[in-house]
N, C-alpha and C positions, 0 to 999 in steps of 0.2 A: 687662565684663558680673560682676556682682556675682551670690552666690547667689538674688536674686529676679528674675533677669532671663533667659528664654531664645528661641533663638531655634523658628518653629516647627516640630515635626517635626524636631529636634534633640536629644538629651540636653541637660540644663542645664548639669550636673559641666565639659561637654567643650565649653558657649560660653563658659564663664568661663576654663578656660585658653585659651582660644582667643585669648578676648576679651585676657585679659592675658600675653600670650605676645606679644601682636602690643602691645600697649603696650610691652614692655619691648625685644621684638626693633627693633620698626619709631622710630628717632626723627621722622619724620616725622613719626607722627601726633600730638605729641608737640606742633608747631608748627604745628597744620590756626586754621588764623581767628580766632580767637575762642573754638574749643571748647574744652573740657581735659576730662581722661578722667574725672571728675565729671559736668560733661551729656551726654559720651558715653555714662556707663553709663544716668542718670536716661532719655535719652532715646531708647534700647532697649528697654528699662523698655517704655515707655508706648507702645512702639512693640507690642511684645510684648502688651502688656493690651489695644490696639485688636485686634488680629488674635484674640486669645484671647476676647473678648467675642463675646455672642446678638448683642448692635443691631450694624445695618445704619446707622445714621442718626449714628453717629460720618463725621466725617467729614476726611482728614486735613490733620496743622497743620503749619509750617515742623521743627516737633520732629523729626514720621515722616520728616519727606523726609530730613532730616539723621543720623538714624539709618539710613536705606536706603542712604544715599549711606554712614554707617560699615561697614554688613555688605555694601558692593559693595569697596569696601577689605579687607576683614578674608579676601574669598571670591580676591579678584584675589590675595592676597599666600599662602591653602590653592591658585594653582594653579598658583603660581609655583612654592614650594614639592615639589608634587609635578613639576614640572617639571622641575627641577632634580633628584628624584629618578629621573628618569626617568619613572615613571609618565604612565600616559594623558594628554594634553591633549590628541590631535591637535596643530591647526596653528592653532587657534582667538585663542589666548593669546599674541600675535605680540611684546607688549609685553615692551620688559627689564625693569617691578624693579613691584611691586605701589607701590611711590611715586610710577611714571609717573601712574597712575588714580588717585590721590590729587591730584596734582598739576590734572592734568583737570580733577576732580570742583569743587575748589577755586579754579585761575584761573577756566575755564570754564563748567563746567558739565558734566550731564546728556547735554546734546543734542550733543557737544565727542566724548565716547567715540566708538569708531567701535560704529554698529553690531554689527557681529561681534562681539565681545568686550563688549557689554555684556547682549548677550543670553541668552551665555550664562550668563554670572555669573548676572545674574535665573534664570536653569534647577536654576544647581548652588542659588542659597540659600533656592530655591523649591520647590525638589525634584521641576519639571514640565516638562511639553517644554513648549516655546513653538512653532506655525504661523503666522507669517505669508501673508496671500495676497494676493498684487502684482498690485490690479487698476484699478492707473492706468493701464493701457492697454486700456482696454472691445473694443478691434479682432483683439484677439490673446490666446493662450489665457491666464489669471494662472499669476503665475508662485506657489508655494508654494516660501518659506521655512522650514526647519524646523534646531529649535534641540532638544539633549537633555539632562536631568538624568543620562543612566542611558540603556544601552539595552534593555531592558525594555519590549516591547511593551504591559505595563498599568502605563507609567505616565501619569500623567492627563496631559491635552494642554489647556492651553487655546489660543483663537489669537486671532485677532488681524485683523484686513480695514487695510488698505494701500489709503486714495483718491488722498489728501493726501500733504505728506508728515509728517507723522508716522500713525503705523500707532492700531486704534482696537482694541477689546475689543470682538468680533462675540459676540452671543448668542444665544442660539436661543431659544425662545420656544413649542412644542407648541398646537397645538392642542387643544379639546376633544375636539374631536371624534374 
């Protein structure tokens, strides 16, 4: 990420260093099919612009999706490095290396990444907690899966509802009454 790119909620210079270190240390990132470091930087910049804009009319485009995949690999590298250093990572990051996450994303796509890993990486990237209410079997009490980037109860939480194969964001719009 050049000096013009930032990940929402993170310091810009730290992100520049993080991206540059990942490109330098992870030779597999330079082997991303049809995707070079310059294009990654540009896609990350466009994703940042989308997130930073006041307008909600802009939709996600393929380059935004690719940029999010780059962020997932960068966060997997950070989780891997933290685990090697003996820092707290629980047992959710159970892949051998960020290269495995990269391989899954480039060969099979997001849907093939184990959900436990994907949701935890998304929490870490976005700085929010995620709660998935699994209500596929309505006769039973719904199961709630929680993923958190921090232990702080004040962390914002996004709630998703799973009624089918894929969870969907759950929005609550209060009445005017």
